[in-house]
The first five atom37 places (N, CA, C, CB, O) and aatype in JSON, in Angstrom:
{
  "aatype": [20, 20, 20, 20, 20, 20, 20, 20, 20, 20, 20, 20, 20, 20, 20, 20, 20, 20, 20, 20, 20, 20, 20, 20, 20, 20, 20, 20, 20, 20, 20, 20, 20, 20, 20, 20, 20, 20, 20, 20, 20, 20, 20, 20, 20, 20, 20, 20, 20, 20, 20, 20, 20, 20, 20, 20, 20, 20, 20, 20, 20, 20, 20, 20, 20, 20, 20, 20, 20, 20, 20, 20, 20, 20, 20, 20, 20, 20, 20, 20, 20, 20, 20],
  "atom_mask": [
    [1, 1, 1, 1, 1],
    [1, 1, 1, 1, 1],
    [1, 1, 1, 1, 1],
    [1, 1, 1, 1, 1],
    [1, 1, 1, 1, 1],
    [1, 1, 1, 1, 1],
    [1, 1, 1, 1, 1],
    [1, 1, 1, 1, 1],
    [1, 1, 1, 1, 1],
    [1, 1, 1, 1, 1],
    [1, 1, 1, 1, 1],
    [1, 1, 1, 1, 1],
    [1, 1, 1, 1, 1],
    [1, 1, 1, 1, 1],
    [1, 1, 1, 1, 1],
    [1, 1, 1, 1, 1],
    [1, 1, 1, 1, 1],
    [1, 1, 1, 1, 1],
    [1, 1, 1, 1, 1],
    [1, 1, 1, 1, 1],
    [1, 1, 1, 1, 1],
    [1, 1, 1, 1, 1],
    [1, 1, 1, 1, 1],
    [1, 1, 1, 1, 1],
    [1, 1, 1, 1, 1],
    [1, 1, 1, 1, 1],
    [1, 1, 1, 1, 1],
    [1, 1, 1, 1, 1],
    [1, 1, 1, 1, 1],
    [1, 1, 1, 1, 1],
    [1, 1, 1, 1, 1],
    [1, 1, 1, 1, 1],
    [1, 1, 1, 1, 1],
    [1, 1, 1, 1, 1],
    [1, 1, 1, 1, 1],
    [1, 1, 1, 1, 1],
    [1, 1, 1, 1, 1],
    [1, 1, 1, 1, 1],
    [1, 1, 1, 1, 1],
    [1, 1, 1, 1, 1],
    [1, 1, 1, 1, 1],
    [1, 1, 1, 1, 1],
    [1, 1, 1, 1, 1],
    [1, 1, 1, 1, 1],
    [1, 1, 1, 1, 1],
    [1, 1, 1, 1, 1],
    [1, 1, 1, 1, 1],
    [1, 1, 1, 1, 1],
    [1, 1, 1, 1, 1],
    [1, 1, 1, 1, 1],
    [1, 1, 1, 1, 1],
    [1, 1, 1, 1, 1],
    [1, 1, 1, 1, 1],
    [1, 1, 1, 1, 1],
    [1, 1, 1, 1, 1],
    [1, 1, 1, 1, 1],
    [1, 1, 1, 1, 1],
    [1, 1, 1, 1, 1],
    [1, 1, 1, 1, 1],
    [1, 1, 1, 1, 1],
    [1, 1, 1, 1, 1],
    [1, 1, 1, 1, 1],
    [1, 1, 1, 1, 1],
    [1, 1, 1, 1, 1],
    [1, 1, 1, 1, 1],
    [1, 1, 1, 1, 1],
    [1, 1, 1, 1, 1],
    [1, 1, 1, 1, 1],
    [1, 1, 1, 1, 1],
    [1, 1, 1, 1, 1],
    [1, 1, 1, 1, 1],
    [1, 1, 1, 1, 1],
    [1, 1, 1, 1, 1],
    [1, 1, 1, 1, 1],
    [1, 1, 1, 1, 1],
    [1, 1, 1, 1, 1],
    [1, 1, 1, 1, 1],
    [1, 1, 1, 1, 1],
    [1, 1, 1, 1, 1],
    [1, 1, 1, 1, 1],
    [1, 1, 1, 1, 1],
    [1, 1, 1, 1, 1],
    [1, 1, 1, 1, 1]
  ],
  "atom_positions": [
    [[6.54, -15.51, -19.38], [6.39, -15.26, -17.95], [5.07, -14.55, -17.71], [7.58, -14.42, -17.41], [4.76, -13.55, -18.36]],
    [[4.31, -15.08, -16.78], [3.01, -14.52, -16.47], [3.14, -13.35, -15.51], [2.1, -15.6, -15.87], [3.92, -13.4, -14.56]],
    [[2.37, -12.29, -15.77], [2.4, -11.1, -14.91], [1.19, -11.16, -13.98], [2.39, -9.78, -15.76], [0.06, -11.36, -14.42]],
    [[1.44, -11.0, -12.69], [0.37, -11.02, -11.71], [0.17, -9.62, -11.16], [0.68, -12.02, -10.57], [1.01, -9.11, -10.42]],
    [[-0.94, -9.01, -11.52], [-1.23, -7.67, -11.03], [-1.79, -7.76, -9.62], [-2.22, -6.93, -11.96], [-2.68, -8.57, -9.34]],
    [[-1.28, -6.91, -8.73], [-1.78, -6.95, -7.36], [-3.19, -6.38, -7.27], [-0.85, -6.16, -6.42], [-3.58, -5.5, -8.05]],
    [[-3.95, -6.9, -6.33], [-5.29, -6.38, -6.08], [-5.2, -5.2, -5.1], [-6.23, -7.5, -5.51], [-4.14, -4.95, -4.51]],
    [[-6.28, -4.51, -4.94], [-6.32, -3.42, -3.97], [-6.04, -3.94, -2.56], [-7.69, -2.71, -4.0], [-5.38, -3.28, -1.77]],
    [[-6.55, -5.13, -2.26], [-6.32, -5.72, -0.94], [-4.85, -6.04, -0.74], [-7.17, -6.99, -0.78], [-4.33, -5.86, 0.36]],
    [[-4.17, -6.52, -1.78], [-2.75, -6.82, -1.66], [-1.93, -5.55, -1.51], [-2.27, -7.62, -2.88], [-0.93, -5.54, -0.78]],
    [[-2.33, -4.49, -2.18], [-1.65, -3.2, -2.0], [-1.85, -2.72, -0.56], [-2.2, -2.15, -3.01], [-0.91, -2.23, 0.07]],
    [[-3.06, -2.85, -0.05], [-3.33, -2.47, 1.33], [-2.5, -3.27, 2.32], [-4.8, -2.62, 1.64], [-2.0, -2.73, 3.3]],
    [[-2.37, -4.57, 2.06], [-1.57, -5.42, 2.95], [-0.11, -4.99, 2.92], [-1.69, -6.91, 2.53], [0.56, -4.97, 3.95]],
    [[0.39, -4.63, 1.74], [1.78, -4.15, 1.62], [1.94, -2.85, 2.4], [2.17, -3.94, 0.14], [2.95, -2.66, 3.08]],
    [[0.97, -1.97, 2.31], [1.04, -0.7, 3.05], [1.0, -0.93, 4.56], [-0.1, 0.22, 2.63], [1.7, -0.25, 5.31]],
    [[0.19, -1.89, 5.01], [0.15, -2.21, 6.43], [1.51, -2.71, 6.9], [-0.93, -3.27, 6.73], [1.99, -2.34, 7.97]],
    [[2.13, -3.54, 6.08], [3.46, -4.08, 6.41], [4.49, -2.95, 6.48], [3.9, -5.14, 5.35], [5.33, -2.91, 7.38]],
    [[4.42, -2.03, 5.54], [5.35, -0.89, 5.5], [5.14, -0.01, 6.73], [5.15, -0.06, 4.21], [6.11, 0.43, 7.36]],
    [[3.89, 0.25, 7.08], [3.6, 1.06, 8.27], [4.18, 0.4, 9.52], [2.08, 1.27, 8.42], [4.78, 1.06, 10.37]],
    [[3.98, -0.9, 9.63], [4.48, -1.63, 10.79], [6.0, -1.54, 10.87], [4.03, -3.1, 10.73], [6.56, -1.3, 11.94]],
    [[6.67, -1.73, 9.74], [8.14, -1.69, 9.74], [8.68, -0.28, 10.01], [8.68, -2.2, 8.4], [9.83, -0.13, 10.42]],
    [[7.86, 0.74, 9.79], [8.25, 2.12, 10.06], [7.7, 2.63, 11.4], [7.79, 3.03, 8.94], [7.81, 3.82, 11.71]],
    [[7.1, 1.74, 12.17], [6.49, 2.12, 13.45], [5.54, 3.3, 13.31], [7.57, 2.46, 14.47], [5.55, 4.23, 14.11]],
    [[4.71, 3.24, 12.27], [3.72, 4.29, 12.0], [2.33, 3.71, 12.12], [3.93, 4.92, 10.6], [2.11, 2.52, 11.88]],
    [[1.4, 4.55, 12.49], [0.0, 4.16, 12.49], [-0.67, 4.7, 11.23], [-0.73, 4.67, 13.78], [-0.11, 5.56, 10.54]],
    [[-1.85, 4.2, 10.94], [-2.6, 4.75, 9.81], [-2.91, 6.22, 10.07], [-3.91, 3.95, 9.58], [-2.95, 7.02, 9.14]],
    [[-3.13, 6.57, 11.32], [-3.41, 7.97, 11.65], [-2.2, 8.85, 11.35], [-3.81, 8.1, 13.13], [-2.35, 9.96, 10.82]],
    [[-0.98, 8.36, 11.68], [0.24, 9.11, 11.36], [0.33, 9.32, 9.85], [1.5, 8.35, 11.87], [0.56, 10.43, 9.37]],
    [[0.15, 8.23, 9.11], [0.25, 8.31, 7.65], [-0.78, 9.28, 7.09], [0.08, 6.92, 7.02], [-0.48, 10.1, 6.23]],
    [[-2.0, 9.17, 7.58], [-3.07, 10.06, 7.09], [-2.7, 11.52, 7.32], [-4.41, 9.73, 7.8], [-2.88, 12.36, 6.43]],
    [[-2.2, 11.82, 8.5], [-1.84, 13.19, 8.83], [-0.73, 13.71, 7.92], [-1.4, 13.29, 10.29], [-0.87, 14.78, 7.33]],
    [[0.35, 12.96, 7.8], [1.5, 13.41, 7.02], [1.24, 13.39, 5.51], [2.7, 12.54, 7.33], [1.83, 14.18, 4.77]],
    [[0.36, 12.5, 5.04], [0.06, 12.42, 3.6], [-1.08, 13.35, 3.21], [-0.29, 10.98, 3.22], [-1.34, 13.55, 2.02]],
    [[-1.77, 13.92, 4.19], [-2.88, 14.82, 3.86], [-4.1, 14.1, 3.33], [-2.43, 15.83, 2.87], [-4.83, 14.62, 2.49]],
    [[-4.31, 12.88, 3.83], [-5.47, 12.07, 3.42], [-6.32, 11.87, 4.67], [-5.03, 10.68, 2.78], [-5.79, 11.47, 5.71]],
    [[-7.62, 12.15, 4.6], [-8.45, 11.92, 5.79], [-8.29, 10.49, 6.3], [-9.94, 12.22, 5.47], [-8.25, 9.54, 5.51]],
    [[-8.21, 10.34, 7.62], [-7.96, 9.03, 8.23], [-8.98, 7.98, 7.8], [-7.95, 9.14, 9.73], [-8.6, 6.85, 7.5]],
    [[-10.25, 8.34, 7.79], [-11.28, 7.37, 7.39], [-11.11, 6.95, 5.93], [-12.68, 7.97, 7.6], [-11.32, 5.79, 5.59]],
    [[-10.74, 7.9, 5.09], [-10.52, 7.59, 3.68], [-9.32, 6.66, 3.53], [-10.29, 8.89, 2.87], [-9.39, 5.67, 2.8]],
    [[-8.24, 6.97, 4.22], [-7.05, 6.13, 4.15], [-7.36, 4.72, 4.64], [-5.9, 6.73, 4.97], [-6.95, 3.74, 4.01]],
    [[-8.07, 4.61, 5.74], [-8.42, 3.3, 6.28], [-9.24, 2.5, 5.28], [-9.2, 3.44, 7.59], [-8.98, 1.31, 5.07]],
    [[-10.21, 3.13, 4.66], [-11.06, 2.45, 3.67], [-10.24, 1.97, 2.48], [-12.18, 3.4, 3.18], [-10.45, 0.87, 1.98]],
    [[-9.3, 2.8, 2.04], [-8.49, 2.44, 0.88], [-7.46, 1.36, 1.21], [-7.77, 3.68, 0.34], [-7.2, 0.48, 0.39]],
    [[-6.89, 1.41, 2.4], [-5.95, 0.37, 2.81], [-6.65, -0.98, 2.93], [-5.27, 0.74, 4.14], [-6.04, -2.03, 2.72]],
    [[-7.92, -0.95, 3.26], [-8.68, -2.18, 3.42], [-9.43, -2.58, 2.15], [-9.66, -2.04, 4.56], [-10.52, -3.16, 2.22]],
    [[-8.85, -2.28, 1.0], [-9.4, -2.78, -0.26], [-9.94, -1.73, -1.2], [-10.46, -3.71, 0.03], [-10.43, -2.08, -2.27]],
    [[-9.86, -0.47, -0.83], [-10.33, 0.59, -1.72], [-9.3, 0.91, -2.78], [-10.68, 1.84, -0.93], [-8.26, 0.27, -2.86]],
    [[-9.59, 1.89, -3.59], [-8.73, 2.26, -4.7], [-8.07, 3.61, -4.43], [-9.52, 2.3, -6.02], [-8.75, 4.61, -4.19]],
    [[-6.74, 3.61, -4.47], [-5.96, 4.84, -4.29], [-5.83, 5.56, -5.62], [-4.57, 4.53, -3.71], [-5.8, 4.93, -6.68]],
    [[-5.76, 6.88, -5.57], [-5.39, 7.64, -6.76], [-3.86, 7.66, -6.83], [-5.98, 9.11, -6.72], [-3.18, 7.38, -5.85]],
    [[-3.34, 7.97, -8.0], [-1.89, 8.06, -8.16], [-1.32, 9.11, -7.22], [-1.51, 8.38, -9.62], [-0.27, 8.9, -6.6]],
    [[-1.99, 10.25, -7.11], [-1.54, 11.32, -6.23], [-1.46, 10.85, -4.78], [-2.48, 12.53, -6.33], [-0.49, 11.15, -4.09]],
    [[-2.46, 10.13, -4.33], [-2.45, 9.62, -2.96], [-1.28, 8.66, -2.75], [-3.77, 8.92, -2.63], [-0.59, 8.72, -1.73]],
    [[-1.06, 7.78, -3.71], [0.04, 6.82, -3.58], [1.4, 7.51, -3.57], [-0.02, 5.8, -4.72], [2.29, 7.1, -2.84]],
    [[1.56, 8.55, -4.37], [2.85, 9.24, -4.37], [3.06, 9.97, -3.04], [2.92, 10.24, -5.54], [4.19, 10.05, -2.56]],
    [[1.99, 10.5, -2.46], [2.13, 11.14, -1.14], [2.45, 10.11, -0.06], [0.84, 11.89, -0.78], [3.27, 10.38, 0.82]],
    [[1.83, 8.95, -0.13], [2.12, 7.88, 0.81], [3.59, 7.46, 0.68], [1.19, 6.66, 0.58], [4.29, 7.31, 1.68]],
    [[4.05, 7.28, -0.55], [5.44, 6.88, -0.78], [6.41, 7.91, -0.21], [5.7, 6.69, -2.29], [7.43, 7.55, 0.37]],
    [[6.08, 9.17, -0.39], [6.94, 10.24, 0.14], [7.01, 10.17, 1.67], [6.41, 11.62, -0.3], [8.08, 10.3, 2.26]],
    [[5.87, 9.96, 2.3], [5.81, 9.92, 3.76], [6.6, 8.73, 4.32], [4.36, 9.85, 4.24], [7.31, 8.87, 5.32]],
    [[6.48, 7.57, 3.69], [7.18, 6.38, 4.21], [8.61, 6.28, 3.66], [6.4, 5.11, 3.85], [9.34, 5.33, 3.93]],
    [[9.0, 7.3, 2.87], [10.36, 7.39, 2.32], [10.75, 6.12, 1.56], [11.37, 7.64, 3.45], [11.8, 5.52, 1.78]],
    [[9.85, 5.74, 0.65], [10.06, 4.54, -0.15], [9.57, 4.83, -1.57], [9.33, 3.3, 0.47], [8.5, 5.41, -1.74]],
    [[10.33, 4.42, -2.58], [9.86, 4.64, -3.94], [8.51, 3.93, -4.16], [10.9, 4.14, -4.95], [8.29, 2.82, -3.67]],
    [[7.64, 4.58, -4.9], [6.35, 3.99, -5.21], [6.53, 2.64, -5.89], [5.53, 4.93, -6.1], [5.76, 1.71, -5.67]],
    [[7.57, 2.54, -6.72], [7.82, 1.27, -7.41], [8.08, 0.13, -6.43], [9.0, 1.41, -8.36], [7.7, -1.01, -6.69]],
    [[8.71, 0.42, -5.31], [8.98, -0.62, -4.32], [7.7, -1.02, -3.6], [10.03, -0.13, -3.3], [7.51, -2.2, -3.29]],
    [[6.82, -0.08, -3.34], [5.54, -0.39, -2.71], [4.73, -1.31, -3.64], [4.74, 0.91, -2.39], [4.16, -2.3, -3.19]],
    [[4.7, -0.97, -4.91], [3.98, -1.79, -5.89], [4.63, -3.17, -5.99], [3.96, -1.1, -7.28], [3.94, -4.18, -6.09]],
    [[5.97, -3.21, -5.96], [6.68, -4.5, -6.03], [6.31, -5.39, -4.85], [8.21, -4.27, -6.07], [6.17, -6.6, -5.02]],
    [[6.17, -4.81, -3.66], [5.76, -5.6, -2.5], [4.36, -6.17, -2.7], [5.81, -4.74, -1.21], [4.1, -7.32, -2.35]],
    [[3.46, -5.37, -3.25], [2.11, -5.85, -3.52], [2.12, -6.93, -4.61], [1.2, -4.67, -3.95], [1.38, -7.91, -4.53]],
    [[2.98, -6.76, -5.63], [3.1, -7.77, -6.69], [3.66, -9.07, -6.13], [4.0, -7.26, -7.83], [3.22, -10.15, -6.53]],
    [[4.61, -8.98, -5.21], [5.18, -10.18, -4.6], [4.09, -10.93, -3.83], [6.36, -9.81, -3.66], [4.06, -12.16, -3.82]],
    [[3.2, -10.18, -3.2], [2.08, -10.8, -2.48], [1.14, -11.47, -3.47], [1.32, -9.74, -1.64], [0.62, -12.55, -3.19]],
    [[0.91, -10.85, -4.61], [0.05, -11.44, -5.64], [0.67, -12.72, -6.18], [-0.18, -10.44, -6.79], [-0.03, -13.71, -6.39]],
    [[1.98, -12.71, -6.39], [2.68, -13.88, -6.89], [2.65, -15.0, -5.87], [4.13, -13.53, -7.25], [2.43, -16.16, -6.22]],
    [[2.86, -14.67, -4.61], [2.83, -15.67, -3.54], [1.44, -16.3, -3.45], [3.23, -15.04, -2.19], [1.3, -17.5, -3.25]],
    [[0.42, -15.48, -3.6], [-0.95, -15.99, -3.57], [-1.23, -16.89, -4.75], [-1.93, -14.85, -3.56], [-1.95, -17.89, -4.61]],
    [[-0.7, -16.57, -5.91], [-0.88, -17.39, -7.11], [-0.19, -18.74, -6.95], [-0.34, -16.65, -8.35], [-0.72, -19.77, -7.35]],
    [[1.02, -18.72, -6.36], [1.77, -19.96, -6.17], [1.12, -20.85, -5.13], [3.21, -19.64, -5.75], [1.28, -22.07, -5.17]],
    [[0.39, -20.26, -4.19], [-0.27, -21.04, -3.15], [-1.51, -21.77, -3.67], [-0.66, -20.14, -2.0], [-2.01, -22.68, -3.02]],
    [[-1.99, -21.36, -4.84], [-3.22, -21.98, -5.4], [-2.95, -23.37, -5.9], [-3.79, -21.14, -6.52], [-3.87, -24.02, -6.4]]
  ]
}
């Protein structure tokens, strides 16, 4: 079985989806996670998160980090199947 690692962009897309389903804005997330809004925006749009930042994001959206990663992996798999 082939493993498809999600890209930073796919992780960002998963986070956007999570924010939408929680009726949160990036500004809300930035405030509650203690990440500057501009930094969060840059990272959601393809930048690289630190583990600490991701754990704070997971805490704020009340979702295990593993589930956030799984959503990004599912996006990677869907993209691979579309090729």
